[in-house]
N, C-alpha and C positions, 0 to 999 in steps of 0.2 A: 770685677763683676762682668759677666758676659753681657753683650748687647742683645736686647730683645726686640723683635719686630713689634710693630704696633699691634698686630693681631695677638701675638703671644702675651704682651703686656695686658691687653684688654681681657684676655681669658684669665690671667692670674688675678687681676684686681676685681673681676666680676664673678668669681667663683668662691662662694663661702668655703672656708677652710674647716674641714671636719676630719674625723678618723677615716671616713670612707674615701677621702682624697688620696690616701697613701696606700701603696701596694704592700700589704703586710700579710704574706702568705703563711707565716708562722705565727704562733701565739706567744704571748708573754711567758707562759708557763714552759715553753720550749727552752728557755734560757735560765730558768730558776735553779736548775741543778749545777750551773757553773759557779755558783757562789758569788757572782759579781753583783747581783741585785736581788733584792727580795721582790717578789711579784708585784706587790703594791707600790714599791718605790719606782720600778720601771714604768708601770702604767701611769703613775703620777707625773713622771718626767715627760712622757709623751703628751699627756693631757695638758700640762703647762705649756709645752712648745706649741701645741695646736691653739690653745687659748690666746697666747701672746701673738702668734702669727695672724690670727683672725682679727685681733684688736688693731694690729698694724695695718692690715688691709682696709679696715673700716676707717681708720684715721687718715689713710691716704685718700680714700674716696671722698671724705669730707673736706680735706684741705688741699689736695693735689700737690702736697709737698713731697718732692722726690726723695727726700731723706727717709720717709716712711717706707717707700717702695724698696729702696736700697736695703734697709734693715730687714724687711720682710723676705726678700730674696736671699739674704745671708742666712736667715734662720731655716728656710725650707731645705729639707734634705734632698739629695740628688734623686732619691726615689719618688719624689713628688711628681705625679704624672698628670697634672691638670692641663698642661699645654699639649693638646692633641690636635694637630692641624690636618 
């Protein structure tokens, strides 16, 4: 895991995780013709990732247990752009 500055970490843990936090210029339907996912399944996967990430963020805030932060960062995709200094 990369090392985060105090500012970066504060931004991550104090920003609620929602769909709007991710840069998704394409839509789920753009990939439906590939036959890899059905539209509903792909959306459900993202929804699950976001819900779990937000739960980890809140658990970290409540407990300050670094293990929650580490797991949160592992789940966040590299396209997650909350850290803007």
